[in-house]
NUVEX-791745 format. One record per atom (N, C-alpha, C, O): residue number from 1; x, z, y negated; atom name. Coordinates in Angstrom, 1 decimal, always signed. Each point is the difference from the previous one (the first is absolute). Layout:
BEGIN
ATOM pos      u      w      v site
ATOM NUM      X      Z      Y   CA
...
***
This chain:
BEGIN
ATOM pos      u      w      v site
ATOM   1  -21.4  +22.8  +30.2    N
ATOM   1   -0.4   -1.3   -0.4   CA
ATOM   1   -0.5   +0.1   -1.6    C
ATOM   1   -0.1   -1.0   -0.7    O
ATOM   2   -0.2   +2.0   +0.4    N
ATOM   2   -0.5   -0.2   -1.4   CA
ATOM   2   +0.8   +0.2   -0.6    C
ATOM   2   -0.3   -0.5   -1.1    O
ATOM   3   +1.0   +0.8   +1.1    N
ATOM   3   +1.5   +0.1   -1.0   CA
ATOM   3   +0.6   -1.8   -0.1    C
ATOM   3   +0.5   -0.6   -1.0    O
ATOM   4   -0.9   +0.2   +2.4    N
ATOM   4   +0.7   -1.3   +0.3   CA
ATOM   4   -0.4   -1.0   -0.9    C
ATOM   4   +0.6   -0.9   -0.5    O
ATOM   5   -2.2   +1.3   +0.5    N
ATOM   5   -1.2   -1.1   -0.7   CA
ATOM   5   -0.1   +0.0   -1.6    C
ATOM   5   -0.3   -0.9   -0.8    O
ATOM   6   +0.8   +2.3   +0.6    N
ATOM   6   +0.6   +0.1   -1.4   CA
ATOM   6   +1.0   -0.5   -0.7    C
ATOM   6   -0.1   -0.2   -1.2    O
ATOM   7   +1.3   -0.2   +2.2    N
ATOM   7   +1.1   -0.5   +0.1   CA
ATOM   7   -0.9   -1.2   -0.2    C
ATOM   7   -0.2   +0.0   -1.2    O
ATOM   8   -0.4   -0.9   +1.6    N
ATOM   8   -0.1   -1.1   +0.0   CA
ATOM   8   -0.7   -0.7   -1.3    C
ATOM   8   +0.2   -1.1   -0.5    O
ATOM   9   -1.4   +2.3   +0.2    N
ATOM   9   -0.7   -0.2   -1.3   CA
ATOM   9   +1.1   -0.3   -1.2    C
ATOM   9   -0.3   -0.8   -0.9    O
ATOM  10   +1.7   +1.6   +1.2    N
ATOM  10   +1.4   +0.0   -1.4   CA
ATOM  10   +0.2   -0.6   +0.4    C
ATOM  10   -0.4   -0.9   -0.7    O
ATOM  11   +1.0   +0.1   +2.1    N
ATOM  11   +1.3   -0.8   +0.1   CA
ATOM  11   -0.5   -1.4   -0.3    C
ATOM  11   +0.6   -0.6   -0.9    O
ATOM  12   -1.9   +0.0   +1.6    N
ATOM  12   -0.7   -1.3   -0.4   CA
ATOM  12   -0.3   -1.1   -0.9    C
ATOM  12   +0.1   -1.2   +0.2    O
ATOM  13   -0.6   +2.1   -1.7    N
ATOM  13   +0.1   -0.4   -0.8   CA
ATOM  13   +1.6   +0.1   -0.7    C
ATOM  13   +0.4   -0.7   -0.9    O
ATOM  14   +0.1   +1.5   +1.3    N
ATOM  14   +1.4   -0.4   -0.7   CA
ATOM  14   +0.6   -1.1   +0.5    C
ATOM  14   +0.1   -1.0   -0.6    O
ATOM  15   +0.3   +1.3   +2.0    N
ATOM  15   +0.6   -1.3   +0.9   CA
ATOM  15   -1.0   -1.4   -0.4    C
ATOM  15   +0.6   -1.1   +0.1    O
ATOM  16   -1.9   +1.2   -0.6    N
ATOM  16   -0.9   -1.5   +0.1   CA
ATOM  16   +1.2   -0.5   -1.7    C
ATOM  16   +0.7   -1.0   -0.1    O
ATOM  17   -1.0   +1.8   -0.6    N
ATOM  17   +1.2   -0.3   -1.0   CA
ATOM  17   +0.6   -0.6   -0.3    C
ATOM  17   +0.0   -1.0   -0.6    O
ATOM  18   +1.1   +1.7   +1.2    N
ATOM  18   +1.3   -1.0   +0.7   CA
ATOM  18   -0.1   -0.6   +0.4    C
ATOM  18   +0.6   -1.0   -0.5    O
ATOM  19   -1.1   +0.7   +1.7    N
ATOM  19   -0.3   -1.1   +0.9   CA
ATOM  19   -0.6   -1.3   -1.0    C
ATOM  19   +0.3   -1.2   +0.1    O
ATOM  20   -0.8   +1.5   -0.7    N
ATOM  20   -0.5   -1.3   -0.7   CA
ATOM  20   +0.7   -0.5   -1.4    C
ATOM  20   +0.0   -1.1   -0.5    O
ATOM  21   +0.7   +2.2   +0.1    N
ATOM  21   +1.3   -0.6   -0.9   CA
ATOM  21   +0.9   -0.4   +0.9    C
ATOM  21   +0.6   -0.9   -0.6    O
ATOM  22   -0.1   +0.9   +1.9    N
ATOM  22   +0.7   -0.8   +0.4   CA
ATOM  22   -0.4   -1.4   +0.6    C
ATOM  22   +0.6   -1.0   +0.0    O
ATOM  23   -1.7   +1.3   +0.5    N
ATOM  23   -0.9   -1.2   +0.3   CA
ATOM  23   +0.0   -1.0   -1.6    C
ATOM  23   +0.6   -1.1   +0.0    O
ATOM  24   -1.3   +1.3   -0.9    N
ATOM  24   +0.5   -0.5   -1.3   CA
ATOM  24   +1.2   -1.2   -0.3    C
ATOM  24   -0.1   -1.1   -0.4    O
ATOM  25   +1.5   +2.0   +1.1    N
ATOM  25   +0.9   -0.6   -0.5   CA
ATOM  25   +0.2   -1.4   +1.1    C
ATOM  25   +0.3   -1.1   -0.5    O
ATOM  26   -0.6   +1.4   +2.2    N
ATOM  26   -0.2   -1.1   +0.7   CA
ATOM  26   -0.9   -1.0   -0.8    C
ATOM  26   +0.3   -1.1   -0.3    O
ATOM  27   -1.3   +1.8   +0.0    N
ATOM  27   -0.9   -1.0   -0.9   CA
ATOM  27   +0.6   -1.2   -1.0    C
ATOM  27   -0.1   -1.2   -0.1    O
ATOM  28   +0.9   +2.1   -0.6    N
ATOM  28   +0.7   -1.0   -1.2   CA
ATOM  28   +1.2   -1.0   +0.7    C
ATOM  28   +0.7   -0.8   -0.6    O
ATOM  29   -0.5   +1.1   +1.8    N
ATOM  29   +1.4   -0.3   +0.6   CA
ATOM  29   -1.0   -1.5   +0.7    C
ATOM  29   +0.2   -1.1   -0.5    O
ATOM  30   -0.8   +1.2   +1.1    N
ATOM  30   -1.1   -1.7   +0.5   CA
ATOM  30   -0.6   -0.3   -1.8    C
ATOM  30   +0.3   -1.1   -0.5    O
ATOM  31   -0.7   +1.6   +0.0    N
ATOM  31   -0.2   -0.6   -1.4   CA
ATOM  31   +1.0   -1.1   -0.8    C
ATOM  31   -0.2   -1.1   -0.6    O
ATOM  32   +1.3   +1.6   +0.9    N
ATOM  32   +1.4   -0.5   -0.8   CA
ATOM  32   +0.3   -0.9   +1.2    C
ATOM  32   +0.7   -0.9   -0.2    O
ATOM  33   -1.0   +1.0   +1.3    N
ATOM  33   +0.1   -1.5   +0.6   CA
ATOM  33   -0.5   -1.0   -0.1    C
ATOM  33   +0.5   -1.1   +0.0    O
ATOM  34   -2.2   +1.3   -0.3    N
ATOM  34   -0.9   -1.1   -1.2   CA
ATOM  34   +0.3   -1.1   -0.7    C
ATOM  34   -0.4   -1.2   -0.1    O
ATOM  35   +1.4   +2.3   -0.9    N
ATOM  35   +0.4   -0.1   -1.2   CA
ATOM  35   +0.9   -2.3   +0.1    C
ATOM  35   +0.2   -0.5   +1.1    O
ATOM  36   +0.1   -0.1   -2.0    N
ATOM  36   +0.2   -0.9   +0.0   CA
ATOM  36   +1.6   -0.3   +0.2    C
ATOM  36   +0.6   -1.0   +0.3    O
ATOM  37   +0.1   +2.7   -0.8    N
ATOM  37   +1.2   -0.2   +0.9   CA
ATOM  37   +0.3   +0.9   +0.8    C
ATOM  37   +1.0   +0.7   -0.1    O
ATOM  38   -2.1   -0.6   +1.2    N
ATOM  38   +0.2   +1.0   +1.1   CA
ATOM  38   +0.9   +0.9   +0.2    C
ATOM  38   -0.2   +1.2   -0.1    O
ATOM  39   +1.5   -1.8   +0.7    N
ATOM  39   +0.8   +0.6   +0.4   CA
ATOM  39   +1.1   +0.6   -0.7    C
ATOM  39   +0.6   +0.8   +0.6    O
ATOM  40   -0.3   -1.2   -1.9    N
ATOM  40   +0.5   +0.5   -1.0   CA
ATOM  40   -0.8   +1.4   -0.6    C
ATOM  40   +0.6   +0.9   -0.6    O
ATOM  41   -2.1   -1.1   +0.9    N
ATOM  41   -1.1   +1.3   -0.8   CA
ATOM  41   +0.3   +1.0   +1.1    C
ATOM  41   +0.3   +1.1   -0.5    O
ATOM  42   -0.2   -1.3   +2.0    N
ATOM  42   -0.5   +0.7   +1.3   CA
ATOM  42   +1.6   +0.7   -0.9    C
ATOM  42   -0.1   +1.0   -0.8    O
ATOM  43   +1.0   -1.6   +1.1    N
ATOM  43   +1.5   +1.0   -0.1   CA
ATOM  43   +0.1   +0.5   -1.2    C
ATOM  43   +0.9   +0.9   -0.3    O
ATOM  44   -1.6   -1.3   -0.4    N
ATOM  44   +0.2   +0.6   -1.9   CA
ATOM  44   -0.5   +1.3   +0.6    C
ATOM  44   +0.6   +1.0   +0.1    O
ATOM  45   -1.6   -1.1   +0.3    N
ATOM  45   -1.1   +1.1   +0.1   CA
ATOM  45   +0.7   +1.2   +1.3    C
ATOM  45   +0.1   +1.1   -0.3    O
ATOM  46   +0.2   -1.5   +1.4    N
ATOM  46   +0.9   +0.7   +0.8   CA
ATOM  46   +1.0   +1.2   -1.2    C
ATOM  46   -0.1   +1.2   -0.3    O
ATOM  47   +1.0   -2.2   -0.1    N
ATOM  47   +0.8   +0.4   -0.8   CA
ATOM  47   -0.6   +1.3   -1.3    C
ATOM  47   +0.8   +0.9   -0.4    O
ATOM  48   -1.7   -0.9   +0.0    N
ATOM  48   -0.7   +1.0   -1.0   CA
ATOM  48   -0.6   +0.6   +0.7    C
ATOM  48   +0.3   +1.1   -0.5    O
ATOM  49   -1.2   -0.9   +1.8    N
ATOM  49   -0.3   +0.4   +0.3   CA
ATOM  49   +1.3   +1.4   +0.7    C
ATOM  49   +0.1   +1.2   -0.3    O
ATOM  50   +0.4   -1.9   +1.0    N
ATOM  50   +1.6   +1.1   +0.5   CA
ATOM  50   +0.1   +1.1   -1.0    C
ATOM  50   +0.0   +1.2   +0.0    O
ATOM  51   +0.2   -2.2   -1.1    N
ATOM  51   +0.6   +0.9   -1.3   CA
ATOM  51   -0.5   +1.2   -0.9    C
ATOM  51   +0.5   +0.9   -0.7    O
ATOM  52   -2.0   -1.5   +1.1    N
ATOM  52   -1.2   +1.2   +0.2   CA
ATOM  52   -0.2   +1.1   +0.4    C
ATOM  52   -0.3   +1.1   -0.5    O
ATOM  53   +0.6   -1.5   +1.5    N
ATOM  53   -0.5   +1.0   +1.2   CA
ATOM  53   +1.6   +1.0   -0.4    C
ATOM  53   -0.1   +1.0   +0.6    O
ATOM  54   +1.0   -1.1   -1.3    N
ATOM  54   +1.2   +0.7   +0.1   CA
ATOM  54   -0.3   +1.0   -1.0    C
ATOM  54   -0.2   +1.2   +0.0    O
ATOM  55   +0.4   -2.2   -1.3    N
ATOM  55   -0.9   +0.3   -1.0   CA
ATOM  55   -1.0   +1.5   -0.2    C
ATOM  55   +0.1   +0.9   -0.9    O
ATOM  56   -1.0   -1.1   +2.0    N
ATOM  56   -1.2   +0.7   +0.4   CA
ATOM  56   +0.3   +1.3   +0.5    C
ATOM  56   -0.7   +1.0   -0.4    O
ATOM  57   +1.5   -0.9   +1.2    N
ATOM  57   +0.8   +1.2   +1.3   CA
ATOM  57   +0.1   +1.3   -0.9    C
ATOM  57   -0.5   +1.1   +0.3    O
ATOM  58   +1.3   -1.4   -1.3    N
ATOM  58   -0.2   +1.3   -0.9   CA
ATOM  58   -1.1   +0.7   -0.3    C
ATOM  58   -0.2   +1.2   +0.2    O
ATOM  59   -0.4   -2.0   -0.6    N
ATOM  59   -1.6   +0.2   -0.7   CA
ATOM  59   -0.9   +1.0   +1.1    C
ATOM  59   -0.8   +0.9   -0.2    O
ATOM  60   +1.5   -1.6   +1.9    N
ATOM  60   -0.4   +0.6   +1.2   CA
ATOM  60   -0.2   +2.0   -0.5    C
ATOM  60   -0.9   +0.9   -0.1    O
ATOM  61   +2.7   -1.3   -0.2    N
ATOM  61   +0.1   +1.1   +0.4   CA
ATOM  61   -0.3   +1.2   -1.1    C
ATOM  61   +0.4   +1.1   +0.1    O
ATOM  62   -1.2   -1.6   -1.2    N
ATOM  62   +0.0   +0.7   -1.2   CA
ATOM  62   -1.7   +0.3   +0.1    C
ATOM  62   -0.6   +0.8   -0.7    O
ATOM  63   +0.0   -1.6   +1.8    N
ATOM  63   -1.3   +0.2   +0.0   CA
ATOM  63   -0.2   +1.3   +1.9    C
ATOM  63   -1.0   +0.5   +0.5    O
ATOM  64   +1.9   -0.6   -0.4    N
ATOM  64   +0.2   +1.2   +1.0   CA
ATOM  64   +0.6   +1.6   -0.5    C
ATOM  64   -0.5   +1.1   +0.2    O
ATOM  65   +1.5   -1.3   -0.8    N
ATOM  65   +0.0   +1.2   -0.9   CA
ATOM  65   -1.1   +0.6   -0.7    C
ATOM  65   -0.3   +1.2   -0.2    O
ATOM  66   -0.4   -2.1   -0.1    N
ATOM  66   -1.6   +0.4   -1.3   CA
ATOM  66   -0.3   +0.7   +1.0    C
ATOM  66   +0.1   +1.2   -0.1    O
ATOM  67   -0.5   -2.1   +1.5    N
ATOM  67   -1.1   +0.8   +1.2   CA
ATOM  67   +0.6   +1.3   -0.1    C
ATOM  67   -0.7   +0.9   -0.6    O
ATOM  68   +1.5   -0.7   +0.9    N
ATOM  68   +0.8   +1.6   +0.5   CA
ATOM  68   +0.1   +0.7   -0.7    C
ATOM  68   +0.3   +1.1   +0.4    O
ATOM  69   -0.4   -1.4   -2.1    N
ATOM  69   +0.2   +1.0   -1.0   CA
ATOM  69   -1.5   +0.1   +0.0    C
ATOM  69   -0.4   +1.1   +0.3    O
ATOM  70   -0.7   -2.1   -0.7    N
ATOM  70   -1.3   +0.4   -0.2   CA
ATOM  70   -0.6   +1.1   +1.6    C
ATOM  70   -0.7   +1.0   -0.1    O
ATOM  71   +1.2   -1.5   +1.3    N
ATOM  71   -0.6   +0.6   +0.7   CA
ATOM  71   +0.8   +1.6   +0.3    C
ATOM  71   -0.4   +0.8   +0.9    O
ATOM  72   +1.4   -0.5   -1.8    N
ATOM  72   +0.0   +1.3   +0.1   CA
ATOM  72   -0.5   +0.6   -1.3    C
ATOM  72   -0.7   +1.0   +0.0    O
ATOM  73   +1.0   -1.6   -0.7    N
ATOM  73   -1.4   +0.9   -1.4   CA
ATOM  73   -1.0   -0.2   +0.7    C
ATOM  73   -0.6   +1.1   -0.2    O
ATOM  74   -0.2   -1.8   +1.0    N
ATOM  74   -1.4   +0.0   +0.9   CA
ATOM  74   -0.2   +1.6   +0.8    C
ATOM  74   -0.7   +1.0   +0.0    O
ATOM  75   +2.1   -1.5   +0.9    N
ATOM  75   -0.3   +1.3   +0.5   CA
ATOM  75   -0.4   +1.9   -0.7    C
ATOM  75   -0.8   +0.8   +0.3    O
ATOM  76   +2.2   -0.9   -1.5    N
ATOM  76   -0.2   +1.1   -0.9   CA
ATOM  76   -1.0   -0.1   -1.0    C
ATOM  76   -0.1   +0.8   -1.0    O
ATOM  77   -0.9   -1.8   +1.4    N
ATOM  77   -1.4   +0.0   -1.2   CA
ATOM  77   +0.6   -0.1   -1.3    C
ATOM  77   -0.8   +0.6   -0.8    O
ATOM  78   +1.6   -0.9   +0.3    N
ATOM  78   +1.3   +0.2   -0.8   CA
ATOM  78   -0.9   -1.9   -0.9    C
ATOM  78   +0.4   -1.2   -0.1    O
ATOM  79   -1.4   +1.7   -0.5    N
ATOM  79   -0.6   -1.3   -0.9   CA
ATOM  79   +1.1   -0.7   -0.9    C
ATOM  79   +0.4   -1.1   +0.0    O
ATOM  80   -0.2   +2.1   -0.9    N
ATOM  80   +0.8   -0.6   -0.7   CA
ATOM  80   +1.5   +0.0   +0.3    C
ATOM  80   +0.7   +0.3   -0.9    O
ATOM  81   -0.4   -0.4   +1.7    N
ATOM  81   +1.1   -0.5   +0.9   CA
ATOM  81   -0.3   -1.4   +0.6    C
ATOM  81   +1.0   -0.8   +0.1    O
ATOM  82   -1.7   +0.5   +0.2    N
ATOM  82   -0.5   -1.0   +0.9   CA
ATOM  82   -0.2   -1.4   -1.1    C
ATOM  82   +0.3   -1.2   +0.2    O
ATOM  83   -1.0   +2.0   -1.8    N
ATOM  83   +0.0   -1.0   -0.9   CA
ATOM  83   +1.4   -0.5   -0.4    C
ATOM  83   +0.2   -1.2   +0.0    O
ATOM  84   +0.8   +2.1   -0.3    N
ATOM  84   +1.5   +0.0   -0.4   CA
ATOM  84   +1.0   -0.8   +1.3    C
ATOM  84   +1.1   -0.4   -0.3    O
ATOM  85   -1.7   +0.3   +1.5    N
ATOM  85   +0.8   -0.6   +0.8   CA
ATOM  85   -0.2   -1.0   +0.0    C
ATOM  85   +0.8   -0.8   +0.5    O
ATOM  86   -2.2   +0.1   -1.0    N
ATOM  86   -0.4   -1.4   -0.1   CA
ATOM  86   +0.3   -0.8   -1.1    C
ATOM  86   -0.2   -1.2   -0.1    O
ATOM  87   +0.7   +2.2   -0.8    N
ATOM  87   +0.6   -0.7   -1.6   CA
ATOM  87   +0.9   -0.4   -0.1    C
ATOM  87   +0.3   -1.1   -0.5    O
ATOM  88   +0.9   +2.6   +1.5    N
ATOM  88   +1.1   -0.8   +0.3   CA
ATOM  88   +0.5   -1.0   +0.6    C
ATOM  88   +0.8   -0.9   -0.3    O
ATOM  89   -1.6   +1.1   +1.2    N
ATOM  89   +0.3   -1.1   +1.5   CA
ATOM  89   -0.8   -1.6   -1.0    C
ATOM  89   +0.2   -1.2   +0.2    O
ATOM  90   -0.8   +1.5   -0.7    N
ATOM  90   -0.4   -1.5   -0.9   CA
ATOM  90   +1.1   +0.1   -1.3    C
ATOM  90   +0.6   -1.0   -0.2    O
ATOM  91   -0.3   +1.6   -0.2    N
ATOM  91   +1.2   -0.9   -1.2   CA
ATOM  91   +0.9   -0.1   +0.6    C
ATOM  91   +0.6   -1.1   -0.4    O
ATOM  92   +0.3   +1.9   +1.8    N
ATOM  92   +1.3   -0.9   +1.1   CA
ATOM  92   -0.8   -1.0   -0.2    C
ATOM  92   -0.1   -0.2   -1.2    O
ATOM  93   -0.9   -0.7   +2.1    N
ATOM  93   -0.4   -0.7   +0.3   CA
ATOM  93   -0.1   -1.3   -0.9    C
ATOM  93   +0.2   -1.1   +0.3    O
ATOM  94   -0.6   +1.6   -1.8    N
ATOM  94   -0.1   -0.5   -0.6   CA
ATOM  94   +2.1   -0.8   -0.4    C
ATOM  94   +0.5   -1.1   +0.0    O
ATOM  95   -0.1   +2.4   -0.2    N
ATOM  95   +1.1   -0.5   -0.8   CA
ATOM  95   +0.9   -0.9   +1.0    C
ATOM  95   +0.9   -0.8   -0.3    O
ATOM  96   -1.3   +0.9   +1.5    N
ATOM  96   +0.8   -0.4   +0.9   CA
ATOM  96   -0.1   -1.5   +0.3    C
ATOM  96   +0.8   -1.0   +0.1    O
ATOM  97   -2.4   +1.2   -0.2    N
ATOM  97   -0.5   -1.5   +0.5   CA
ATOM  97   +0.3   -0.5   -1.2    C
ATOM  97   +0.0   -1.2   +0.4    O
ATOM  98   +0.2   +1.0   -1.6    N
ATOM  98   +0.6   -0.7   -1.2   CA
ATOM  98   +1.1   -0.1   -0.5    C
ATOM  98   +0.4   -0.6   -1.0    O
ATOM  99   +0.3   +1.3   +1.9    N
ATOM  99   +1.4   +0.1   +0.2   CA
ATOM  99   +1.0   -1.4   +1.0    C
ATOM  99   +1.0   -0.7   -0.1    O
ATOM 100   -2.2   +1.1   +1.3    N
ATOM 100   +0.4   -1.0   +1.2   CA
ATOM 100   -0.9   -0.9   -0.7    C
ATOM 100   +0.1   -1.0   +0.8    O
ATOM 101   -1.0   +0.6   -1.8    N
ATOM 101   -0.4   -1.1   +0.0   CA
ATOM 101   +1.0   -0.9   -0.9    C
ATOM 101   +0.2   -1.2   +0.3    O
ATOM 102   +0.6   +1.9   -1.5    N
ATOM 102   +0.3   -0.8   -0.7   CA
ATOM 102   +1.4   -0.4   +0.6    C
ATOM 102   +0.5   -1.1   -0.3    O
ATOM 103   +0.3   +2.4   +1.3    N
ATOM 103   +1.2   -0.7   +1.1   CA
ATOM 103   -0.5   -1.2   +0.8    C
ATOM 103   +0.8   -0.9   +0.2    O
ATOM 104   -1.7   +0.7   +0.1    N
ATOM 104   -0.6   -1.3   +0.8   CA
ATOM 104   -0.1   -1.0   -0.9    C
ATOM 104   +0.2   -1.1   +0.6    O
ATOM 105   -0.5   +0.9   -2.1    N
ATOM 105   -0.3   -1.3   -0.8   CA
ATOM 105   +1.5   -0.2   -0.1    C
ATOM 105   +0.6   -1.0   +0.3    O
ATOM 106   -0.1   +2.4   -1.0    N
ATOM 106   +2.0   -0.6   -0.6   CA
ATOM 106   +0.6   -0.2   +1.5    C
ATOM 106   +0.8   -0.8   +0.1    O
ATOM 107   -1.2   +1.4   +0.7    N
ATOM 107   +0.7   -0.8   +1.3   CA
ATOM 107   -0.3   -1.4   +0.9    C
ATOM 107   +0.5   -0.3   +1.0    O
ATOM 108   -1.2   -0.1   -1.5    N
ATOM 108   -1.1   -1.2   +0.5   CA
ATOM 108   +1.3   -0.8   +0.6    C
ATOM 108   +0.6   +0.5   +1.0    O
ATOM 109   -0.2   -1.5   -1.7    N
ATOM 109   +1.3   -0.6   +0.3   CA
ATOM 109   +0.6   +0.5   +1.3    C
ATOM 109   +0.1   -0.8   +0.9    O
ATOM 110   +0.4   +1.8   -0.7    N
ATOM 110   +1.0   +0.4   +0.9   CA
ATOM 110   -1.2   +0.8   +1.2    C
ATOM 110   +0.1   -0.2   +1.3    O
ATOM 111   -0.9   +0.6   -1.7    N
ATOM 111   -0.7   +0.0   +1.1   CA
ATOM 111   -0.6   -1.3   +1.0    C
ATOM 111   -0.1   +0.0   +1.2    O
ATOM 112   -0.2   -0.9   -2.0    N
ATOM 112   -1.2   -1.5   +1.0   CA
ATOM 112   +1.9   -0.6   +0.1    C
ATOM 112   -0.1   -1.1   +0.6    O
ATOM 113   +1.0   +1.3   -0.8    N
ATOM 113   +1.5   -1.0   +0.5   CA
ATOM 113   +0.5   +0.7   +1.2    C
ATOM 113   +0.8   -0.5   +0.8    O
ATOM 114   -1.3   +1.9   -0.8    N
ATOM 114   +0.2   +1.2   +0.9   CA
ATOM 114   -0.4   -1.4   +1.5    C
ATOM 114   +0.9   -0.4   +0.8    O
ATOM 115   -2.2   +0.1   -0.7    N
ATOM 115   -1.0   -0.5   +1.1   CA
ATOM 115   +0.3   -1.5   -0.4    C
ATOM 115   -0.5   -0.6   +0.9    O
ATOM 116   +0.8   +0.0   -1.4    N
ATOM 116   +0.1   -1.1   +0.5   CA
ATOM 116   +0.2   -1.0   -1.2    C
ATOM 116   -0.9   +0.2   -0.8    O
ATOM 117   +2.1   -1.5   +0.2    N
ATOM 117   +0.5   -0.5   -0.4   CA
ATOM 117   -1.1   -1.5   -0.4    C
ATOM 117   +0.1   -0.6   -1.0    O
ATOM 118   -0.8   +0.5   +1.9    N
ATOM 118   -1.3   -0.9   +0.3   CA
ATOM 118   -0.1   -0.4   -2.1    C
ATOM 118   -0.3   +0.8   -0.9    O
ATOM 119   +0.5   -1.9   +0.7    N
ATOM 119   -1.2   -0.1   -1.7   CA
ATOM 119   -1.2   -0.2   +0.1    C
ATOM 119   -0.6   -0.1   -1.1    O
ATOM 120   +0.1   -0.2   +2.0    N
ATOM 120   -1.8   +0.0   +0.4   CA
ATOM 120   -0.5   +1.0   +0.4    C
ATOM 120   -1.3   -0.1   +0.0    O
ATOM 121   +1.7   +1.4   +0.4    N
ATOM 121   -0.7   +0.9   +0.3   CA
ATOM 121   +0.5   +0.7   -1.3    C
ATOM 121   -0.8   +0.7   -0.7    O
ATOM 122   +2.1   -0.8   +0.3    N
ATOM 122   +0.1   +1.1   -1.0   CA
ATOM 122   -1.1   -0.4   -2.0    C
ATOM 122   -0.4   +0.6   -1.0    O
ATOM 123   +0.4   -1.7   +1.7    N
ATOM 123   -0.8   -0.2   -1.3   CA
ATOM 123   -1.6   +0.2   +0.0    C
ATOM 123   -0.8   +0.1   -1.0    O
ATOM 124   +0.3   +0.1   +2.7    N
ATOM 124   -1.2   +0.3   +0.5   CA
ATOM 124   +0.0   +1.6   -0.4    C
ATOM 124   -1.0   +0.3   -0.7    O
ATOM 125   +1.8   +0.7   +1.0    N
ATOM 125   +0.4   +1.3   +0.1   CA
ATOM 125   +0.3   +0.9   -1.9    C
ATOM 125   -0.4   +1.0   -0.6    O
ATOM 126   +1.2   -2.4   +0.3    N
ATOM 126   -0.1   +0.5   -1.5   CA
ATOM 126   -1.7   -0.1   -0.6    C
ATOM 126   -0.7   +1.0   -0.4    O
ATOM 127   +0.4   -2.1   +0.3    N
ATOM 127   -1.8   -0.3   -0.3   CA
ATOM 127   -0.9   +1.3   +0.1    C
ATOM 127   -0.9   +0.4   -0.7    O
ATOM 128   +1.4   +0.4   +2.2    N
ATOM 128   -1.1   +0.8   +0.4   CA
ATOM 128   +1.4   +1.6   -0.5    C
ATOM 128   -0.4   +1.1   +0.1    O
ATOM 129   +1.1   -1.2   -0.4    N
ATOM 129   +0.3   +1.2   -0.3   CA
ATOM 129   -0.8   +1.0   -0.8    C
ATOM 129   -0.6   +1.0   +0.5    O
ATOM 130   +0.7   -1.3   -1.9    N
ATOM 130   -0.8   +1.3   -0.7   CA
ATOM 130   -1.1   +0.4   +0.7    C
ATOM 130   -0.2   +1.2   -0.3    O
ATOM 131   -0.7   -1.6   +1.1    N
ATOM 131   -1.2   +0.0   +1.0   CA
ATOM 131   +0.7   +1.6   +0.5    C
ATOM 131   -0.1   +1.0   -0.6    O
ATOM 132   +0.8   -1.2   +1.7    N
ATOM 132   +1.3   +1.3   +0.4   CA
ATOM 132   +0.1   +1.2   -1.1    C
ATOM 132   -0.6   +1.0   -0.2    O
ATOM 133   +1.5   -1.5   -0.5    N
ATOM 133   +0.2   +1.1   -0.9   CA
ATOM 133   -0.9   +0.4   -1.0    C
ATOM 133   +0.3   +0.8   -0.9    O
ATOM 134   -1.7   -1.6   +1.0    N
ATOM 134   -0.7   +1.3   -1.1   CA
ATOM 134   -1.0   +0.6   +1.7    C
ATOM 134   -0.3   +1.2   +0.0    O
ATOM 135   +0.0   -1.8   +0.9    N
ATOM 135   -0.7   +1.3   +1.2   CA
ATOM 135   +1.0   +1.0   +0.0    C
ATOM 135   -0.5   +0.3   +1.1    O
ATOM 136   +1.2   +0.3   -1.1    N
ATOM 136   +1.0   +0.8   +0.1   CA
ATOM 136   -0.7   +1.4   -0.6    C
ATOM 136   -0.2   +0.9   +0.8    O
ATOM 137   -0.1   -0.8   -2.0    N
ATOM 137   -0.3   +1.1   -0.8   CA
ATOM 137   -1.9   +0.4   +0.7    C
ATOM 137   -0.2   +1.0   +0.6    O
ATOM 138   -0.7   -2.0   -0.9    N
ATOM 138   -1.1   +0.5   +0.8   CA
ATOM 138   -0.1   +0.2   +1.3    C
ATOM 138   -0.5   +1.1   +0.4    O
ATOM 139   +1.1   -2.2   +0.6    N
ATOM 139   +0.0   +0.7   +0.9   CA
ATOM 139   +0.8   +1.2   +0.4    C
ATOM 139   -0.4   +0.5   +1.1    O
ATOM 140   +1.2   +0.0   -1.5    N
ATOM 140   +0.6   +0.9   +0.8   CA
ATOM 140   -0.6   +1.2   -1.1    C
ATOM 140   +0.0   +1.1   +0.6    O
ATOM 141   -0.3   -1.1   -1.5    N
ATOM 141   -0.9   +1.1   -0.6   CA
ATOM 141   -1.7   +0.8   +0.8    C
ATOM 141   -0.5   +1.1   +0.2    O
ATOM 142   +0.1   -2.9   +0.1    N
ATOM 142   -0.9   +0.4   +1.0   CA
ATOM 142   +0.9   +0.4   +1.7    C
ATOM 142   -0.9   +0.7   +0.7    O
ATOM 143   +1.8   -0.8   -0.1    N
ATOM 143   +0.8   +1.0   +0.8   CA
ATOM 143   +0.3   +1.3   -0.2    C
ATOM 143   +0.1   +1.0   +0.7    O
ATOM 144   -0.1   -1.2   -2.0    N
ATOM 144   +0.5   +1.4   -0.2   CA
ATOM 144   -2.0   +1.2   -0.2    C
ATOM 144   -0.4   +1.1   +0.2    O
ATOM 145   +0.1   -1.9   -0.4    N
ATOM 145   -1.7   +0.7   +0.1   CA
ATOM 145   -0.7   +0.3   +1.1    C
ATOM 145   -0.7   +1.0   +0.2    O
ATOM 146   +1.4   -2.5   +1.0    N
ATOM 146   -0.5   +0.4   +0.8   CA
ATOM 146   +0.5   +1.1   +0.6    C
ATOM 146   -0.8   +0.6   +0.7    O
ATOM 147   +2.3   -0.1   -0.8    N
ATOM 147   +0.3   +1.1   +0.9   CA
ATOM 147   -0.7   +1.1   -0.9    C
ATOM 147   +0.0   +1.1   +0.5    O
ATOM 148   -0.6   -1.2   -1.7    N
ATOM 148   +0.0   +1.3   -0.6   CA
ATOM 148   -1.6   +0.4   +0.7    C
ATOM 148   -0.5   +1.1   -0.2    O
***
């Protein structure tokens, strides 16, 4: 029972952070519906959210890899190795996230038209697209550090 309570003390804050992020996306969809061109905004929000979710998955993997590497080093009590593992994971995350952000920006038209050809939706998605692109590096660095 004590180990389960310790597990919950660790798991609940981490799960809460993830739940809040998910709920924020749902709240954004509700707010998008209240905008003057609500239907197009909700559709654009859905396209951007799905694109963002796919782009973030690579960094979930990097975060887990960082967690494993740091965990191995903690088990060995290798302080230098811990620092090096975190640094390597951060560099990989930064390079990968900038590459993904650049790819998303350069492939904007192809990505958006994969989902729809409706001009109103595309107009709304294009207007918000840079927010998606610029959110990739900071979010993914946070994910990497979360794994550390």
